C-alpha positions in Angstrom: -1.7 5.2 -6.1 -4.5 5.8 -3.6 -2.0 7.0 -1.0 -0.7 9.7 -3.4 -4.2 10.7 -4.4 -5.2 11.0 -0.7 -2.1 13.2 0.0 -3.1 15.5 -2.9 -6.7 15.8 -1.6 -5.6 16.5 1.9 -3.1 19.2 0.8 -5.5 20.6 -1.8 -3.0 20.0 -4.6 -3.8 19.7 -8.3 -4.4 16.1 -9.5 -1.2 16.2 -11.5 1.0 17.9 -8.8 4.3 16.3 -8.2 4.5 14.5 -4.8 8.0 13.5 -3.9 8.3 10.4 -1.7 11.2 8.5 -0.3 11.1 4.7 -0.7 13.0 2.9 2.1 13.2 -1.0 2.3 11.9 -2.3 5.6 14.7 -4.3 7.2 13.6 -7.4 9.1 15.8 -6.7 12.1 15.8 -5.2 15.6 15.0 -1.5 16.1 17.5 0.3 18.3 17.9 3.9 19.5 21.3 5.6 19.9 21.8 8.6 22.2 24.9 10.8 21.7 26.0 13.6 24.0 29.0 15.8 23.2 29.4 13.6 20.1 29.9 10.4 22.1 27.6 7.4 22.2 26.3 7.2 25.8 23.2 5.0 25.4 21.9 2.3 23.1 18.5 0.9 23.9 15.9 -1.4 22.2 13.3 1.4 22.6 13.5 5.1 22.0 14.1 6.6 25.4 15.5 3.6 27.0 13.2 3.7 30.0 11.4 0.4 29.5 13.4 -1.6 27.0 16.8 -3.1 27.4 20.0 -1.1 27.8 22.3 -2.7 25.2 25.0 0.0 25.1 27.9 -2.4 25.9 26.9 -4.8 23.1 26.2 -2.1 20.6 29.7 -0.7 21.0 30.9 -3.9 19.4 29.1 -3.2 16.2 31.5 -1.8 13.6 28.8 0.0 11.6 27.8 2.2 14.5 30.1 5.3 15.2 31.2 5.5 18.8 32.1 9.2 18.5 31.1 11.9 16.0 33.4 14.7 15.3 31.5 16.3 12.4 30.9 20.1 12.8 27.3 20.9 13.5 26.5 17.5 15.0 23.6 18.1 17.5 24.1 17.8 21.2 22.3 15.8 22.4 20.7 13.7 19.7 18.8 10.4 19.5 19.2 8.5 16.2 17.3 5.3 15.3 18.0 2.4 13.1 17.8 -1.3 12.5 20.3 -3.9 13.7 20.4 -6.9 11.5 22.4 -10.0 10.6 23.3 -10.8 7.0 22.1 -14.1 5.6 25.6 -15.4 5.1 26.5 -14.5 8.7 23.3 -16.2 9.9 24.2 -19.4 8.0 27.7 -19.4 9.6 26.3 -18.8 13.0 23.9 -21.7 12.8 26.7 -23.9 11.6 28.7 -22.9 14.7 25.6 -23.4 16.9 25.1 -26.9 15.5 28.7 -27.9 16.1 28.4 -26.7 19.7 25.2 -28.5 20.3 23.3 -25.3 20.9 19.8 -24.4 19.6 19.6 -23.1 16.0 18.1 -19.7 15.3 15.0 -19.8 13.2 15.9 -16.8 11.1 18.4 -13.8 10.9 16.1 -11.5 12.9 16.0 -13.9 15.8 19.8 -14.4 15.5 20.3 -10.6 15.6 18.1 -10.2 18.6 19.7 -13.1 20.5 23.2 -11.7 19.7 22.3 -8.2 20.8 20.9 -9.4 24.1 23.9 -11.4 25.2 25.0 -10.9 28.8 28.6 -11.0 27.6 29.6 -8.3 25.1 32.5 -10.5 24.0 30.0 -13.0 22.5 28.1 -10.2 20.7 31.5 -9.0 19.3 32.0 -12.4 17.7 28.7 -12.2 15.8 28.9 -9.8 12.8 25.9 -7.6 13.4 25.2 -4.8 11.0 23.3 -1.5 11.2 21.2 0.8 9.0 20.1 4.2 10.2 16.6 5.3 9.3 15.4 8.0 11.6 15.8 10.2 14.7 14.1 11.2 17.9 15.2 14.1 20.0 17.5 16.5 18.1 18.8 19.5 19.9 17.9 22.6 17.8 16.2 20.4 15.3 17.6 18.8 12.1 19.2 21.2 9.7 17.3 19.7 6.8 14.0 20.5 5.1 13.3 17.1 3.5 13.5 13.4 4.4 16.1 12.9 1.6 18.3 15.7 2.9 18.1 14.3 6.4 19.3 10.9 5.1 22.3 12.7 3.6 23.0 14.3 7.0 23.0 10.9 8.6 25.4 9.6 6.0 27.7 12.6 6.4 27.8 11.9 10.2 29.1 8.4 9.4 26.0 6.3 9.7 25.3 3.6 7.1 22.1 3.9 5.2 20.4 1.2 3.1 21.8 1.7 -0.5 18.4 0.9 -1.9 16.7 4.0 -0.5 15.3 6.1 -3.4 13.7 9.5 -3.9 10.7 9.2 -6.2 8.8 12.1 -7.9 5.7 10.3 -9.3 3.5 7.3 -9.0 5.3 5.7 -12.0 8.7 6.1 -10.3 7.2 4.8 -7.0 5.8 1.6 -8.7 9.1 1.1 -10.7 11.1 1.3 -7.4 8.7 -1.2 -5.8 9.1 -3.6 -8.7 12.9 -3.2 -8.8 13.4 -3.8 -5.1 11.0 -6.7 -4.9 12.6 -8.4 -8.0 16.1 -8.1 -6.5 15.0 -9.1 -3.0 16.1 -12.7 -3.3 19.6 -11.6 -4.2 20.1 -9.4 -1.1 22.2 -10.6 1.7 19.7 -9.4 4.3 16.0 -9.8 4.8 13.5 -7.1 3.9 9.7 -7.6 4.2 8.4 -4.5 2.4 9.0 -0.8 1.6 8.1 2.3 3.7 7.1 5.4 1.6 7.3 8.8 3.3 6.4 12.2 2.0 9.7 13.9 1.4 9.1 17.5 2.5 9.0 18.0 6.3 6.6 21.0 6.0 4.1 18.8 4.2 4.6 16.0 6.7 3.6 18.5 9.5 0.5 19.6 7.6 -0.6 16.0 7.1 0.1 15.1 10.8 -1.2 11.8 12.2 -4.3 9.7 12.3 -4.9 7.4 15.2 -3.0 4.5 13.7 0.0 6.0 11.9 1.4 9.2 10.3 -0.7 10.3 7.3 2.6 11.1 5.5 3.8 7.5 5.4 2.6 4.1 4.2 4.1 0.6 4.3 3.7 -1.9 1.6 4.6 -5.5 2.5 5.9 -8.0 0.0 4.2 -11.4 -0.5 6.0 -14.4 1.0 8.5 -16.0 -1.3 7.8 -19.5 -2.7 9.9 -22.3 -4.2 9.5 -26.0 -5.2 11.5 -28.9 -4.0 11.2 -32.7 -3.4 9.8 -34.2 -0.2 12.5 -36.8 0.6 11.0 -38.2 3.8 8.6 -37.5 6.7 10.2 -37.7 10.1 8.5 -37.5 13.5 9.6 -35.0 16.2 8.6 -35.9 19.8 7.9 -32.8 22.0 8.1 -32.4 25.8 4.3 -33.1 26.2 4.5 -36.2 24.0 3.2 -34.5 20.8 4.4 -36.4 17.7 4.8 -33.7 15.0 5.5 -34.7 11.4 8.4 -32.9 9.8 9.1 -32.7 6.1 12.7 -33.6 5.1 13.3 -31.7 1.9 15.8 -31.4 -0.9 17.8 -28.2 0.0 16.2 -25.2 -1.6 16.8 -21.4 -1.1 13.7 -19.5 -0.1 14.1 -15.8 0.7 17.9 -16.2 0.9 17.7 -19.0 3.5 18.5 -22.6 2.7 15.5 -24.7 3.8 15.7 -28.5 4.4 12.9 -29.0 6.9 9.3 -27.8 7.2 6.5 -28.5 9.6 3.6 -30.6 8.4 1.6 -29.8 11.5 -0.3 -33.0 12.1 -1.9 -36.2 10.6 -5.0 -34.4 9.4 -3.0 -31.7 7.5 -1.0 -34.4 5.6 -4.2 -36.2 4.7 -6.0 -32.9 3.7 -3.2 -31.9 1.3 -2.5 -35.6 0.3 1.2 -35.1 0.8 3.3 -38.1 -0.2 7.0 -39.0 0.1 8.6 -38.3 -3.3 6.2 -35.5 -4.2 7.4 -32.2 -5.6 6.0 -29.7 -3.1 5.4 -25.9 -3.1 7.2 -24.4 -0.1 6.7 -20.9 1.4 8.3 -19.1 4.3 5.2 -17.9 6.0 5.7 -14.4 7.3 9.2 -15.0 5.7 10.0 -16.9 8.8 8.4 -20.4 9.2 8.7 -22.7 6.3 5.5 -24.5 5.4 4.3 -26.7 2.5 1.4 -25.1 0.6 0.6 -28.1 -1.6 1.7 -30.6 -4.1 2.6 -30.3 -7.8 0.4 -33.2 -8.9 1.8 -33.3 -12.5 5.1 -34.4 -11.1 3.8 -37.1 -8.7 5.3 -40.5 -9.2 3.0 -43.2 -10.5 3.8 -45.7 -7.7 3.4 -43.1 -4.8 1.4 -44.2 -1.8 -0.6 -42.2 0.7 1.3 -41.5 3.9 0.2 -43.6 6.9 0.8 -41.9 10.2 2.6 -44.1 12.7 0.6 -45.8 15.5 3.5 -46.1 18.0 6.0 -43.5 19.3 9.2 -43.5 17.4 11.2 -42.8 20.6 9.8 -45.4 23.0 7.3 -47.6 21.1 4.4 -46.5 23.3 0.9 -46.2 21.7 0.0 -42.8 20.1 -3.5 -41.4 20.9 -5.5 -38.4 19.9 -7.2 -37.1 23.0 -10.8 -36.0 22.9 -11.3 -32.2 23.3 -13.7 -31.8 26.2 -15.2 -28.6 24.6 -15.9 -30.0 21.2 -16.1 -33.8 21.8 -13.9 -34.3 18.8 -10.3 -35.8 18.6 -7.5 -33.3 19.0 -5.3 -32.8 15.9 -2.1 -33.8 17.7 -1.1 -37.4 18.2 0.5 -37.9 21.6 2.8 -40.5 23.1 1.3 -42.3 26.1 4.7 -43.2 27.5 5.0 -40.2 29.7 8.3 -40.0 31.5 9.4 -43.4 30.4 9.7 -41.8 27.0 13.4 -40.6 26.7 12.5 -38.1 24.0 9.9 -36.4 26.3 12.4 -36.3 29.2 15.1 -34.7 27.1 12.7 -32.2 25.5 11.4 -31.2 29.0 15.0 -30.6 30.1 15.6 -28.5 27.0 12.5 -26.5 27.8 13.5 -26.0 31.4 16.8 -24.3 30.5 15.3 -22.4 27.5 15.5 -18.6 27.2 12.0 -17.8 28.6 12.3 -20.4 31.4 15.5 -20.7 33.5 17.7 -19.3 30.7 20.9 -21.2 31.6 23.6 -19.9 29.3 25.9 -22.6 27.8 23.5 -25.6 28.5 22.5 -26.2 24.9 20.6 -29.0 23.3 23.8 -31.1 22.6 24.9 -30.8 26.2 21.5 -31.7 27.6 21.3 -34.8 25.4 24.9 -35.8 26.3 24.4 -35.3 30.0 21.1 -37.2 29.9 22.6 -40.2 28.0 25.5 -40.3 30.5 23.1 -40.2 33.5 24.4 -36.9 34.8 21.1 -35.0 34.3 17.8 -37.0 34.4 15.5 -34.3 35.8 15.7 -30.5 36.4 17.0 -30.7 40.0 20.0 -32.6 38.7 21.2 -29.4 37.0 21.7 -27.6 40.3 23.5 -30.5 41.9 25.8 -31.1 38.9 28.7 -29.1 40.4 28.6 -30.8 43.8 28.5 -34.3 42.1 31.3 -33.3 39.8 33.6 -32.6 42.7 33.1 -36.2 43.9 33.3 -37.8 40.4 36.3 -39.8 39.3 36.0 -38.1 35.9 35.5 -34.4 36.1 33.4 -32.4 33.6 36.5 -30.4 32.6 38.2 -33.7 31.6 35.3 -34.8 29.3 35.7 -34.4 25.5 34.9 -30.9 24.3 35.2 -29.4 27.8 38.0 -27.7 29.8 38.5 -25.9 33.0 37.3 -22.6 31.6 34.1 -24.0 29.9 33.2 -26.1 32.9 33.6 -23.1 35.3 31.4 -21.0 33.0 28.7 -23.6 33.0 28.7 -23.9 36.8 28.7 -20.1 37.2 25.7 -19.9 34.8 23.8 -22.5 36.8 24.6 -20.7 40.1 23.4 -17.4 38.6 19.9 -18.9 38.0 19.1 -20.1 41.5 16.9 -17.0 41.8 14.3 -16.7 39.1 10.8 -15.0 38.9 8.0 -17.3 39.9 6.3 -17.1 36.5 9.5 -18.4 34.9 9.6 -21.2 37.4 6.0 -22.2 36.6 6.6 -22.0 32.8 9.8 -24.0 33.1 7.9 -27.0 34.6 6.5 -27.7 31.2 2.9 -28.2 32.2 0.7 -28.9 29.2 -1.2 -25.8 28.0 0.8 -23.5 30.3 2.7 -21.0 28.2 4.4 -17.8 29.3 1.1 -15.8 29.5 -0.7 -18.5 31.6 2.4 -18.8 33.9 2.2 -15.0 34.5 -1.5 -15.3 35.3 -0.9 -18.0 37.8 2.0 -16.1 39.3 -0.1 -12.9 39.7 -3.0 -14.8 41.2 -1.1 -16.9 43.7 1.7 -14.5 44.5 4.3 -16.9 46.0 5.5 -20.3 44.9 4.5 -21.7 48.3 0.9 -20.7 47.8 0.8 -21.8 44.2 2.3 -25.2 45.1 -0.1 -25.8 48.0 -3.1 -24.7 46.0 -2.2 -27.0 43.0 -1.7 -30.0 45.3 -5.1 -29.3 46.8 -6.6 -28.9 43.3 -5.1 -32.2 42.2 -7.3 -34.0 44.8 -10.4 -33.7 42.7 -12.4 -31.5 40.4 -14.9 -30.9 43.1 -12.3 -29.3 45.4 -12.4 -25.6 46.4 -8.9 -25.2 45.1 -9.8 -26.5 41.7 -12.8 -24.2 41.5 -10.5 -21.2 42.3 -8.0 -22.3 39.6 -10.8 -22.8 37.1 -12.3 -19.4 37.8 -9.1 -17.4 37.1 -9.8 -15.3 34.0 -7.8 -16.7 31.1 -7.4 -20.3 32.6 -10.6 -22.3 32.0 -11.4 -26.0 32.4 -8.9 -27.4 29.9 -5.9 -25.6 31.3 -7.1 -26.1 34.9 -7.4 -29.9 34.3 -3.9 -30.0 32.8 -2.4 -28.3 35.8 -4.3 -30.4 38.3 -3.3 -33.6 36.4 0.3 -32.5 36.5 0.3 -32.1 40.3 -1.6 -35.4 40.7 1.4 -37.2 39.4 3.7 -38.1 42.4 6.9 -37.8 40.2 6.1 -34.2 39.3 5.4 -33.3 42.9 8.7 -34.8 43.9 10.6 -32.9 41.1 9.0 -29.6 42.2 10.0 -30.3 45.9 13.5 -31.2 45.0 13.8 -28.1 42.8 12.7 -25.9 45.6 15.6 -27.2 47.7 17.9 -25.7 45.1 16.2 -22.5 43.8 14.3 -19.6 45.3 11.6 -18.3 43.0 10.9 -14.6 43.4 7.5 -12.9 43.3 6.6 -10.7 40.3 6.9 -7.0 40.9 3.7 -5.4 42.1 1.1 -4.3 39.5 0.4 -0.6 39.4 -3.4 -0.7 39.9 -3.5 3.2 39.9 -2.2 3.4 36.3 -4.6 4.8 33.7 -4.7 1.4 31.9 -5.2 -0.8 34.9 -8.0 -3.2 34.2 -8.1 -2.3 30.5 -7.8 -4.8 27.7 -5.2 -3.8 25.1 -4.3 -5.2 21.7 -1.0 -4.4 19.9 -0.9 -4.7 16.1 1.4 -3.6 13.3 5.1 -2.7 13.7 6.4 -1.1 16.9 9.5 1.1 16.5 10.3 2.2 20.1 9.9 -1.2 21.7 9.6 -4.9 20.9 6.2 -6.6 21.1 7.3 -8.5 24.2 8.5 -5.3 25.9 5.2 -3.6 25.1 3.3 -6.6 26.5 5.4 -6.7 29.7 5.1 -3.0 30.4 1.3 -3.1 29.9 0.9 -6.0 32.3 3.0 -4.3 34.9 0.5 -1.4 34.7 -2.4 -3.8 35.3 -3.6 -4.1 31.7 -4.6 -7.3 30.1 -2.9 -7.9 26.7 -5.2 -9.8 24.3 -4.3 -11.4 21.0 -7.5 -10.5 19.2 -10.0 -7.6 19.0 -13.4 -7.9 20.6 -16.2 -5.6 21.8 -14.5 -5.8 25.3 -11.2 -4.3 24.0 -10.4 -0.9 25.4 -7.4 0.1 23.3 -5.8 -1.0 20.1 -2.2 0.2 19.7 -1.5 0.2 16.0 1.7 0.8 14.1 2.7 0.7 10.4 1.4 -2.5 8.7 -1.6 -2.9 10.9 -4.2 -4.9 9.1 -7.4 -6.9 10.1 -7.2 -6.0 13.8 -7.2 -2.3 13.0 -10.2 -2.7 10.7 -12.1 -4.7 13.4 -11.3 -2.0 16.0 -12.6 0.8 13.7 -15.7 -1.2 13.0 -16.4 -1.7 16.7 -15.6 1.9 17.6 -12.7 1.0 19.8 -10.1 3.7 20.6 -7.0 3.3 18.4 -3.7 4.8 19.5 -0.3 5.2 17.8 2.7 3.9 19.6 3.6 7.5 20.8 0.1 8.1 22.0 0.2 4.8 24.0 3.5 5.8 25.6 2.1 9.2 26.5 -0.9 7.6 28.0 1.1 5.3 30.3 3.5 8.1 31.2 
């Protein structure tokens, strides 16, 4: 209502003047740009002009919804069209069932499944996954669009053979706008794809041009997000999941329930304190929500349905995997116990060893295609892979083995060769991936990049860390501690890792098999070098990870929150509290297009 009133005020229209708006469901998928020349699809990229994001042309050609050639008279040449690639809920369910049978990691939600499918190295794999596409916009259009309104432009896209979301509506009043919102939200659970809101756009292009942009977004558009969907179900049991750093995380085992079109049977309970705070008990009827429509979490308990003989949950004292004692470490900054209970068994704990191996081959680490969770567990149980270096000697040992991998159940000559080829292809990885893959506590992707930037080569990093491990008073530890973004807790975790002889031996053996490559040089001459940048809201021309990577290549530091030290906030549709903080602090706010123009 306020949006329509603001449009009328800006355009000096009467208070009762009709304001036509298109209402378009916001698909929770992956934005993609398509470039056509002479009517033929020549480029598909995960960002508008394809210069920074991934070129996914070969994979996009396998998507049936996307025309490969356009023969319509009057089709612009060249033209860039934009849309959302997504996976239906039914297809997502089938894919996860296939992943489970193959022993591969399950996808968390349809959006992740679509992104993973689109970014496959082999288009044949993408072709087997039923990706869908809805067109929603355009970029460069030779001669401009032959349409005067948003609605007419949609009809052009449809006439050219591009699928549009059937729920798109043209509204002419606030009443129609609200009715459309209610109708789409009420029918949301019955859709076979995820939507997380509605984008409203002023229909007439001439009025759009008059309204123009403010720093955060176009004045002629507004996005309304839906609240997260909720459901109730029974808590059947509480299991414990052991992570690679020994963290024992409680997991709720639930009676199957559909939330947002996805069948949920598990949800995180976070930690011992969270269970106690909410007084969650086995047998309780609980309220479940998909937070951000992605991560299932338990909001609370329906106390009226609690069983009379229910008992408070007692967190285990021993690790479920190895029987070692669980401890809650003291946070050196607060002096209070950490929320997480950790196994003290270290590498004698089989669960930790297996989880570390899974982490090592994961997408953001060594990213070894075909070496999924099931295979890691099987190889570990059979003694074939006990630590990361064993992965790279697997083929050589297989040649000498009496029973070849190709002869094992579920394997053959082709699948074994594919695995060996995938392993060989990862003998050269970036040094930040190598550091991240080691699974050092508190060292995520961002910290790994900080270390890689600071030390340059793996040789210098390794030598410095071994020196830092000799004591907190060492010069090497002081250098590590003083790296911006590291700090005493992370520095101590890294030094402790390299103080363990087994870890030092694993790194040494790994470096006999792989050659980590330095990160590409940072452009210190760029206009954003040394600046602190925060991204918030939806980005249409690149993914958040692409935006972060490109900013870091240009010497900028990407922060997760706004402070007085922030230089730029890049805000897209749906930006919330971070945008408000930026405006309150007087920080410069840029649209996505303004950011791309700034960095060239």
